[in-house]
ChimeraX commands (.cxc) that place a marker at each C-alpha (Angstrom):
marker #1 position 27.71,-132.60,30.93 radius 0.5
marker #1 position 27.44,-128.88,30.25 radius 0.5
marker #1 position 31.16,-128.34,30.76 radius 0.5
marker #1 position 32.04,-131.20,28.41 radius 0.5
marker #1 position 29.66,-130.07,25.68 radius 0.5
marker #1 position 30.83,-126.45,25.82 radius 0.5
marker #1 position 34.43,-127.63,25.74 radius 0.5
marker #1 position 33.60,-129.74,22.69 radius 0.5
marker #1 position 32.15,-126.71,20.92 radius 0.5
marker #1 position 35.18,-124.61,21.84 radius 0.5
marker #1 position 37.68,-127.21,20.66 radius 0.5
marker #1 position 35.88,-127.71,17.33 radius 0.5
marker #1 position 35.00,-124.12,16.61 radius 0.5
marker #1 position 34.72,-123.65,12.86 radius 0.5
marker #1 position 34.01,-127.34,12.27 radius 0.5
marker #1 position 30.25,-126.87,12.02 radius 0.5
marker #1 position 29.22,-128.40,15.37 radius 0.5
marker #1 position 27.33,-125.38,16.63 radius 0.5
marker #1 position 24.61,-123.23,15.13 radius 0.5
marker #1 position 20.99,-123.59,14.13 radius 0.5
marker #1 position 19.89,-127.20,13.72 radius 0.5
marker #1 position 23.02,-128.42,15.50 radius 0.5
marker #1 position 24.52,-128.13,18.99 radius 0.5
marker #1 position 23.27,-124.74,20.22 radius 0.5
marker #1 position 23.73,-123.16,23.63 radius 0.5
marker #1 position 20.07,-123.74,24.43 radius 0.5
marker #1 position 20.35,-127.41,23.52 radius 0.5
marker #1 position 23.48,-127.76,25.68 radius 0.5
marker #1 position 21.46,-126.44,28.63 radius 0.5
marker #1 position 18.62,-128.89,27.91 radius 0.5
marker #1 position 20.97,-131.86,27.63 radius 0.5
marker #1 position 22.70,-130.82,30.84 radius 0.5
marker #1 position 19.39,-130.49,32.67 radius 0.5
marker #1 position 18.25,-133.88,31.42 radius 0.5
marker #1 position 21.53,-135.50,32.52 radius 0.5
marker #1 position 21.14,-134.12,36.06 radius 0.5
marker #1 position 17.44,-135.00,36.16 radius 0.5
marker #1 position 18.27,-138.58,35.19 radius 0.5
marker #1 position 20.49,-139.06,38.24 radius 0.5
marker #1 position 17.89,-137.68,40.63 radius 0.5
marker #1 position 14.92,-139.54,39.16 radius 0.5
marker #1 position 16.73,-142.91,38.86 radius 0.5
marker #1 position 18.84,-142.69,42.00 radius 0.5
marker #1 position 20.25,-146.09,43.00 radius 0.5
marker #1 position 19.72,-147.84,39.64 radius 0.5
marker #1 position 22.95,-147.83,37.62 radius 0.5
marker #1 position 21.59,-149.76,34.64 radius 0.5
marker #1 position 18.48,-147.61,34.34 radius 0.5
marker #1 position 20.60,-144.47,34.58 radius 0.5
marker #1 position 22.96,-145.78,31.89 radius 0.5
marker #1 position 20.03,-146.55,29.56 radius 0.5
marker #1 position 18.43,-143.17,30.19 radius 0.5
marker #1 position 21.65,-141.27,29.45 radius 0.5
marker #1 position 22.28,-143.22,26.25 radius 0.5
marker #1 position 18.61,-142.85,25.29 radius 0.5
marker #1 position 19.21,-139.11,25.26 radius 0.5
marker #1 position 22.19,-139.50,22.94 radius 0.5
marker #1 position 20.41,-141.89,20.56 radius 0.5
marker #1 position 17.33,-139.66,20.55 radius 0.5
marker #1 position 19.12,-136.40,19.89 radius 0.5
marker #1 position 21.42,-137.84,17.21 radius 0.5
marker #1 position 18.76,-139.76,15.26 radius 0.5
marker #1 position 18.49,-138.68,11.63 radius 0.5
marker #1 position 16.19,-139.48,8.72 radius 0.5
marker #1 position 17.19,-142.97,7.64 radius 0.5
marker #1 position 19.31,-143.50,10.77 radius 0.5
marker #1 position 16.64,-143.26,13.45 radius 0.5
marker #1 position 17.25,-144.97,16.78 radius 0.5
marker #1 position 14.65,-144.40,19.48 radius 0.5
marker #1 position 14.79,-147.93,20.90 radius 0.5
marker #1 position 15.53,-146.69,24.44 radius 0.5
marker #1 position 13.00,-143.84,24.45 radius 0.5
marker #1 position 9.71,-144.05,26.41 radius 0.5
marker #1 position 6.87,-145.39,24.26 radius 0.5
marker #1 position 3.70,-143.85,25.75 radius 0.5
marker #1 position 1.55,-141.05,24.34 radius 0.5
marker #1 position 3.12,-138.48,26.65 radius 0.5
marker #1 position 6.70,-139.54,25.90 radius 0.5
marker #1 position 9.25,-136.72,25.67 radius 0.5
marker #1 position 10.42,-138.51,22.51 radius 0.5
marker #1 position 8.50,-137.02,19.59 radius 0.5
marker #1 position 9.11,-140.13,17.49 radius 0.5
marker #1 position 7.58,-142.52,20.06 radius 0.5
marker #1 position 4.74,-140.14,20.89 radius 0.5
marker #1 position 3.87,-139.86,17.19 radius 0.5
marker #1 position 3.98,-143.65,16.76 radius 0.5
marker #1 position 1.71,-144.15,19.79 radius 0.5
marker #1 position -0.80,-141.67,18.36 radius 0.5
marker #1 position -0.59,-143.05,14.82 radius 0.5
marker #1 position 0.83,-139.79,13.47 radius 0.5
marker #1 position 3.62,-139.26,10.91 radius 0.5
marker #1 position 7.13,-139.31,12.44 radius 0.5
marker #1 position 8.86,-135.93,12.86 radius 0.5
marker #1 position 11.84,-134.78,10.85 radius 0.5
marker #1 position 15.41,-135.55,11.93 radius 0.5
marker #1 position 17.90,-132.83,11.09 radius 0.5
marker #1 position 21.32,-133.36,12.65 radius 0.5
marker #1 position 24.31,-133.92,10.33 radius 0.5
marker #1 position 26.38,-137.08,10.86 radius 0.5
marker #1 position 29.61,-135.35,11.95 radius 0.5
marker #1 position 27.84,-133.66,14.89 radius 0.5
marker #1 position 26.47,-137.02,16.04 radius 0.5
marker #1 position 29.93,-138.60,15.86 radius 0.5
marker #1 position 31.54,-135.76,17.81 radius 0.5
marker #1 position 28.99,-136.11,20.61 radius 0.5
marker #1 position 29.41,-139.88,21.09 radius 0.5
marker #1 position 32.70,-139.86,23.10 radius 0.5
marker #1 position 31.20,-137.39,25.58 radius 0.5
marker #1 position 28.17,-139.58,26.21 radius 0.5
marker #1 position 30.21,-142.78,26.36 radius 0.5
marker #1 position 32.45,-141.25,29.02 radius 0.5
marker #1 position 29.62,-139.76,31.08 radius 0.5
marker #1 position 27.51,-142.93,30.92 radius 0.5
marker #1 position 30.35,-145.21,32.02 radius 0.5
marker #1 position 28.96,-147.56,34.67 radius 0.5
marker #1 position 31.87,-147.05,37.06 radius 0.5
marker #1 position 31.24,-143.30,36.96 radius 0.5
marker #1 position 27.50,-143.80,37.42 radius 0.5
marker #1 position 28.09,-146.02,40.46 radius 0.5
marker #1 position 29.99,-143.19,42.16 radius 0.5
marker #1 position 27.15,-140.77,41.43 radius 0.5
marker #1 position 24.22,-142.88,42.59 radius 0.5
marker #1 position 23.63,-141.02,45.84 radius 0.5
marker #1 position 22.24,-138.19,43.72 radius 0.5
marker #1 position 24.44,-135.63,45.43 radius 0.5
marker #1 position 26.52,-132.76,44.05 radius 0.5
marker #1 position 29.91,-131.35,44.92 radius 0.5
marker #1 position 28.38,-128.39,46.75 radius 0.5
marker #1 position 29.37,-129.73,50.18 radius 0.5
marker #1 position 32.96,-130.26,49.07 radius 0.5
marker #1 position 33.10,-126.80,47.55 radius 0.5
marker #1 position 31.68,-125.26,50.71 radius 0.5
marker #1 position 34.30,-126.98,52.88 radius 0.5
marker #1 position 37.10,-126.03,50.50 radius 0.5
marker #1 position 36.01,-122.39,50.60 radius 0.5
marker #1 position 36.24,-122.44,54.40 radius 0.5
marker #1 position 39.73,-123.93,54.27 radius 0.5
marker #1 position 40.83,-121.37,51.68 radius 0.5
marker #1 position 39.53,-118.53,53.85 radius 0.5
marker #1 position 41.78,-119.69,56.69 radius 0.5
marker #1 position 44.77,-120.70,54.54 radius 0.5
marker #1 position 44.62,-118.99,51.10 radius 0.5
marker #1 position 46.06,-121.06,48.26 radius 0.5
marker #1 position 48.07,-118.15,46.89 radius 0.5
marker #1 position 50.07,-117.84,50.11 radius 0.5
marker #1 position 52.75,-120.20,51.38 radius 0.5
marker #1 position 51.78,-121.93,54.62 radius 0.5
marker #1 position 53.53,-124.39,56.93 radius 0.5
marker #1 position 52.21,-127.90,57.52 radius 0.5
marker #1 position 51.05,-126.87,60.99 radius 0.5
marker #1 position 49.06,-123.95,59.55 radius 0.5
marker #1 position 47.40,-126.13,56.92 radius 0.5
marker #1 position 46.50,-128.86,59.44 radius 0.5
marker #1 position 45.10,-126.27,61.85 radius 0.5
marker #1 position 43.10,-124.60,59.06 radius 0.5
marker #1 position 41.63,-127.91,57.89 radius 0.5
marker #1 position 40.72,-128.89,61.45 radius 0.5
marker #1 position 39.03,-125.57,62.18 radius 0.5
marker #1 position 37.20,-125.59,58.83 radius 0.5
marker #1 position 35.89,-129.12,59.43 radius 0.5
marker #1 position 34.59,-128.11,62.86 radius 0.5
marker #1 position 32.87,-125.01,61.46 radius 0.5
marker #1 position 31.40,-126.98,58.59 radius 0.5
marker #1 position 29.98,-129.75,60.80 radius 0.5
marker #1 position 29.15,-127.92,64.04 radius 0.5
marker #1 position 28.79,-124.29,63.01 radius 0.5
marker #1 position 30.76,-121.20,63.97 radius 0.5
marker #1 position 29.44,-120.84,67.54 radius 0.5
marker #1 position 29.99,-124.42,68.72 radius 0.5
marker #1 position 33.39,-124.80,67.07 radius 0.5
marker #1 position 34.71,-121.48,68.37 radius 0.5
marker #1 position 33.41,-122.19,71.87 radius 0.5
marker #1 position 35.10,-125.60,71.81 radius 0.5
marker #1 position 38.43,-124.16,70.67 radius 0.5
marker #1 position 38.33,-121.41,73.32 radius 0.5
marker #1 position 37.43,-123.95,75.99 radius 0.5
marker #1 position 40.53,-125.98,75.13 radius 0.5
marker #1 position 42.53,-122.78,75.63 radius 0.5
marker #1 position 40.81,-122.14,78.98 radius 0.5
marker #1 position 39.06,-119.07,77.55 radius 0.5
marker #1 position 35.42,-117.98,77.55 radius 0.5
marker #1 position 33.90,-116.12,74.57 radius 0.5
marker #1 position 32.42,-112.69,75.32 radius 0.5
marker #1 position 28.81,-111.69,74.69 radius 0.5
marker #1 position 29.52,-109.75,71.48 radius 0.5
marker #1 position 31.71,-112.57,70.19 radius 0.5
marker #1 position 28.95,-115.11,70.84 radius 0.5
marker #1 position 26.35,-112.92,69.13 radius 0.5
marker #1 position 28.56,-112.45,66.10 radius 0.5
marker #1 position 29.17,-116.22,65.80 radius 0.5
marker #1 position 25.44,-116.93,66.13 radius 0.5
marker #1 position 24.75,-114.37,63.41 radius 0.5
marker #1 position 27.22,-116.12,61.08 radius 0.5
marker #1 position 25.50,-119.46,61.69 radius 0.5
marker #1 position 22.10,-117.92,60.99 radius 0.5
marker #1 position 23.29,-116.39,57.71 radius 0.5
marker #1 position 24.85,-119.67,56.64 radius 0.5
marker #1 position 21.65,-121.62,57.38 radius 0.5
marker #1 position 19.52,-119.06,55.57 radius 0.5
marker #1 position 21.74,-119.19,52.48 radius 0.5
marker #1 position 21.71,-123.00,52.55 radius 0.5
marker #1 position 17.91,-123.13,52.83 radius 0.5
marker #1 position 17.59,-120.70,49.91 radius 0.5
marker #1 position 19.87,-122.84,47.73 radius 0.5
marker #1 position 18.00,-126.04,48.61 radius 0.5
marker #1 position 14.66,-124.42,47.84 radius 0.5
marker #1 position 15.96,-123.24,44.46 radius 0.5
marker #1 position 17.33,-126.73,43.67 radius 0.5
marker #1 position 13.99,-128.33,44.60 radius 0.5
marker #1 position 12.10,-125.89,42.37 radius 0.5
marker #1 position 14.43,-126.67,39.45 radius 0.5
marker #1 position 14.01,-130.41,40.02 radius 0.5
marker #1 position 10.21,-130.12,40.04 radius 0.5
marker #1 position 10.24,-127.98,36.91 radius 0.5
marker #1 position 12.47,-130.46,35.08 radius 0.5
marker #1 position 10.31,-133.37,36.18 radius 0.5
marker #1 position 7.20,-131.65,34.89 radius 0.5
marker #1 position 8.90,-130.81,31.60 radius 0.5
marker #1 position 9.99,-134.41,31.09 radius 0.5
marker #1 position 6.58,-135.83,31.93 radius 0.5
marker #1 position 4.62,-133.70,29.51 radius 0.5
marker #1 position 5.87,-131.27,26.93 radius 0.5
marker #1 position 3.33,-130.68,24.19 radius 0.5
marker #1 position 4.31,-127.21,23.13 radius 0.5
marker #1 position 6.72,-128.40,20.42 radius 0.5
marker #1 position 5.05,-129.44,17.16 radius 0.5
marker #1 position 8.07,-130.48,15.10 radius 0.5
marker #1 position 11.15,-132.45,16.08 radius 0.5
marker #1 position 13.95,-130.44,17.65 radius 0.5
marker #1 position 17.02,-132.38,18.83 radius 0.5
marker #1 position 17.04,-132.47,22.59 radius 0.5
marker #1 position 13.50,-131.18,22.95 radius 0.5
marker #1 position 12.31,-133.07,26.03 radius 0.5
marker link #1:1,2 radius 0.2
marker link #1:2,3 radius 0.2
marker link #1:3,4 radius 0.2
marker link #1:4,5 radius 0.2
marker link #1:5,6 radius 0.2
marker link #1:6,7 radius 0.2
marker link #1:7,8 radius 0.2
marker link #1:8,9 radius 0.2
marker link #1:9,10 radius 0.2
marker link #1:10,11 radius 0.2
marker link #1:11,12 radius 0.2
marker link #1:12,13 radius 0.2
marker link #1:13,14 radius 0.2
marker link #1:14,15 radius 0.2
marker link #1:15,16 radius 0.2
marker link #1:16,17 radius 0.2
marker link #1:17,18 radius 0.2
marker link #1:18,19 radius 0.2
marker link #1:19,20 radius 0.2
marker link #1:20,21 radius 0.2
marker link #1:21,22 radius 0.2
marker link #1:22,23 radius 0.2
marker link #1:23,24 radius 0.2
marker link #1:24,25 radius 0.2
marker link #1:25,26 radius 0.2
marker link #1:26,27 radius 0.2
marker link #1:27,28 radius 0.2
marker link #1:28,29 radius 0.2
marker link #1:29,30 radius 0.2
marker link #1:30,31 radius 0.2
marker link #1:31,32 radius 0.2
marker link #1:32,33 radius 0.2
marker link #1:33,34 radius 0.2
marker link #1:34,35 radius 0.2
marker link #1:35,36 radius 0.2
marker link #1:36,37 radius 0.2
marker link #1:37,38 radius 0.2
marker link #1:38,39 radius 0.2
marker link #1:39,40 radius 0.2
marker link #1:40,41 radius 0.2
marker link #1:41,42 radius 0.2
marker link #1:42,43 radius 0.2
marker link #1:43,44 radius 0.2
marker link #1:44,45 radius 0.2
marker link #1:45,46 radius 0.2
marker link #1:46,47 radius 0.2
marker link #1:47,48 radius 0.2
marker link #1:48,49 radius 0.2
marker link #1:49,50 radius 0.2
marker link #1:50,51 radius 0.2
marker link #1:51,52 radius 0.2
marker link #1:52,53 radius 0.2
marker link #1:53,54 radius 0.2
marker link #1:54,55 radius 0.2
marker link #1:55,56 radius 0.2
marker link #1:56,57 radius 0.2
marker link #1:57,58 radius 0.2
marker link #1:58,59 radius 0.2
marker link #1:59,60 radius 0.2
marker link #1:60,61 radius 0.2
marker link #1:61,62 radius 0.2
marker link #1:62,63 radius 0.2
marker link #1:63,64 radius 0.2
marker link #1:64,65 radius 0.2
marker link #1:65,66 radius 0.2
marker link #1:66,67 radius 0.2
marker link #1:67,68 radius 0.2
marker link #1:68,69 radius 0.2
marker link #1:69,70 radius 0.2
marker link #1:70,71 radius 0.2
marker link #1:71,72 radius 0.2
marker link #1:72,73 radius 0.2
marker link #1:73,74 radius 0.2
marker link #1:74,75 radius 0.2
marker link #1:75,76 radius 0.2
marker link #1:76,77 radius 0.2
marker link #1:77,78 radius 0.2
marker link #1:78,79 radius 0.2
marker link #1:79,80 radius 0.2
marker link #1:80,81 radius 0.2
marker link #1:81,82 radius 0.2
marker link #1:82,83 radius 0.2
marker link #1:83,84 radius 0.2
marker link #1:84,85 radius 0.2
marker link #1:85,86 radius 0.2
marker link #1:86,87 radius 0.2
marker link #1:87,88 radius 0.2
marker link #1:88,89 radius 0.2
marker link #1:89,90 radius 0.2
marker link #1:90,91 radius 0.2
marker link #1:91,92 radius 0.2
marker link #1:92,93 radius 0.2
marker link #1:93,94 radius 0.2
marker link #1:94,95 radius 0.2
marker link #1:95,96 radius 0.2
marker link #1:96,97 radius 0.2
marker link #1:97,98 radius 0.2
marker link #1:98,99 radius 0.2
marker link #1:99,100 radius 0.2
marker link #1:100,101 radius 0.2
marker link #1:101,102 radius 0.2
marker link #1:102,103 radius 0.2
marker link #1:103,104 radius 0.2
marker link #1:104,105 radius 0.2
marker link #1:105,106 radius 0.2
marker link #1:106,107 radius 0.2
marker link #1:107,108 radius 0.2
marker link #1:108,109 radius 0.2
marker link #1:109,110 radius 0.2
marker link #1:110,111 radius 0.2
marker link #1:111,112 radius 0.2
marker link #1:112,113 radius 0.2
marker link #1:113,114 radius 0.2
marker link #1:114,115 radius 0.2
marker link #1:115,116 radius 0.2
marker link #1:116,117 radius 0.2
marker link #1:117,118 radius 0.2
marker link #1:118,119 radius 0.2
marker link #1:119,120 radius 0.2
marker link #1:120,121 radius 0.2
marker link #1:121,122 radius 0.2
marker link #1:122,123 radius 0.2
marker link #1:123,124 radius 0.2
marker link #1:124,125 radius 0.2
marker link #1:125,126 radius 0.2
marker link #1:126,127 radius 0.2
marker link #1:127,128 radius 0.2
marker link #1:128,129 radius 0.2
marker link #1:129,130 radius 0.2
marker link #1:130,131 radius 0.2
marker link #1:131,132 radius 0.2
marker link #1:132,133 radius 0.2
marker link #1:133,134 radius 0.2
marker link #1:134,135 radius 0.2
marker link #1:135,136 radius 0.2
marker link #1:136,137 radius 0.2
marker link #1:137,138 radius 0.2
marker link #1:138,139 radius 0.2
marker link #1:139,140 radius 0.2
marker link #1:140,141 radius 0.2
marker link #1:141,142 radius 0.2
marker link #1:142,143 radius 0.2
marker link #1:143,144 radius 0.2
marker link #1:144,145 radius 0.2
marker link #1:145,146 radius 0.2
marker link #1:146,147 radius 0.2
marker link #1:147,148 radius 0.2
marker link #1:148,149 radius 0.2
marker link #1:149,150 radius 0.2
marker link #1:150,151 radius 0.2
marker link #1:151,152 radius 0.2
marker link #1:152,153 radius 0.2
marker link #1:153,154 radius 0.2
marker link #1:154,155 radius 0.2
marker link #1:155,156 radius 0.2
marker link #1:156,157 radius 0.2
marker link #1:157,158 radius 0.2
marker link #1:158,159 radius 0.2
marker link #1:159,160 radius 0.2
marker link #1:160,161 radius 0.2
marker link #1:161,162 radius 0.2
marker link #1:162,163 radius 0.2
marker link #1:163,164 radius 0.2
marker link #1:164,165 radius 0.2
marker link #1:165,166 radius 0.2
marker link #1:166,167 radius 0.2
marker link #1:167,168 radius 0.2
marker link #1:168,169 radius 0.2
marker link #1:169,170 radius 0.2
marker link #1:170,171 radius 0.2
marker link #1:171,172 radius 0.2
marker link #1:172,173 radius 0.2
marker link #1:173,174 radius 0.2
marker link #1:174,175 radius 0.2
marker link #1:175,176 radius 0.2
marker link #1:176,177 radius 0.2
marker link #1:177,178 radius 0.2
marker link #1:178,179 radius 0.2
marker link #1:179,180 radius 0.2
marker link #1:180,181 radius 0.2
marker link #1:181,182 radius 0.2
marker link #1:182,183 radius 0.2
marker link #1:183,184 radius 0.2
marker link #1:184,185 radius 0.2
marker link #1:185,186 radius 0.2
marker link #1:186,187 radius 0.2
marker link #1:187,188 radius 0.2
marker link #1:188,189 radius 0.2
marker link #1:189,190 radius 0.2
marker link #1:190,191 radius 0.2
marker link #1:191,192 radius 0.2
marker link #1:192,193 radius 0.2
marker link #1:193,194 radius 0.2
marker link #1:194,195 radius 0.2
marker link #1:195,196 radius 0.2
marker link #1:196,197 radius 0.2
marker link #1:197,198 radius 0.2
marker link #1:198,199 radius 0.2
marker link #1:199,200 radius 0.2
marker link #1:200,201 radius 0.2
marker link #1:201,202 radius 0.2
marker link #1:202,203 radius 0.2
marker link #1:203,204 radius 0.2
marker link #1:204,205 radius 0.2
marker link #1:205,206 radius 0.2
marker link #1:206,207 radius 0.2
marker link #1:207,208 radius 0.2
marker link #1:208,209 radius 0.2
marker link #1:209,210 radius 0.2
marker link #1:210,211 radius 0.2
marker link #1:211,212 radius 0.2
marker link #1:212,213 radius 0.2
marker link #1:213,214 radius 0.2
marker link #1:214,215 radius 0.2
marker link #1:215,216 radius 0.2
marker link #1:216,217 radius 0.2
marker link #1:217,218 radius 0.2
marker link #1:218,219 radius 0.2
marker link #1:219,220 radius 0.2
marker link #1:220,221 radius 0.2
marker link #1:221,222 radius 0.2
marker link #1:222,223 radius 0.2
marker link #1:223,224 radius 0.2
marker link #1:224,225 radius 0.2
marker link #1:225,226 radius 0.2
marker link #1:226,227 radius 0.2
marker link #1:227,228 radius 0.2
marker link #1:228,229 radius 0.2
marker link #1:229,230 radius 0.2
marker link #1:230,231 radius 0.2
marker link #1:231,232 radius 0.2
marker link #1:232,233 radius 0.2
view
C-alpha cells in the first residue's frame, strides 16, 4: 500500500494530490499501517478483509455532501469519526478532501482489495522469509556476476539448507558427504552464526509484535482527535 501511494504521489506531482488536507506522508503511513493491520486482524476471511480495506477508502475519501461511511464500525469507540459522532448524538465532523484526490486513490484501492489478491495473502505472512532466502543465495552467487548453471544450483541448494537447518547442521552435512569432519574452530564459528541469526530473528519478531499491538490499540480507541482528519484511525 505504501509503495503504491508514494508512487501515485510521485507520478502526479504538481497535480495537487499531496499537501495539507490531502494525501500527506503521514496519512500514507497511516493508510499503510491500517492495510497491514487489516490482514492480521481478519486473517482467513477474504470478504471481511475486502470490506475493511474498502471501508478505509470510503471513509478517507468521504466529503461534505458525498459522505459514505456505510462500511465503517458503528459503535461509540469506532475509529470512524462520523459513526462515533452519530452514536453519541453529536454533529458530524467536517469532510475536506477534494474530488480529484478521491478519484486518483480509487484504482489503488480497487487493485489492492481484489479478492484474488486477498486470497493469496490470507495467511497473514510477509515476504521476509523469501527475502532472507534470496539474500543467502545472493551471498553465494552474486547477481552481478556471471555464474554457470552448476554454480547456481549448488548455491540454491546450500542456501536452502542453511535457511532451514542452520549453518552448523548444513555445513556438517555437506562435509560428511565429502568424507570430511569440521574442526573445533569451524564448528564454533558456525554455531556463532546460527546464534546471531536467531537473535536477529527474535528481535525482528518482537518489534513486529509490538507494532501489531500498538496498531490494534490505536484502531480500538483513538480519542485524541477532535475534528475529522482523513485517515485518522
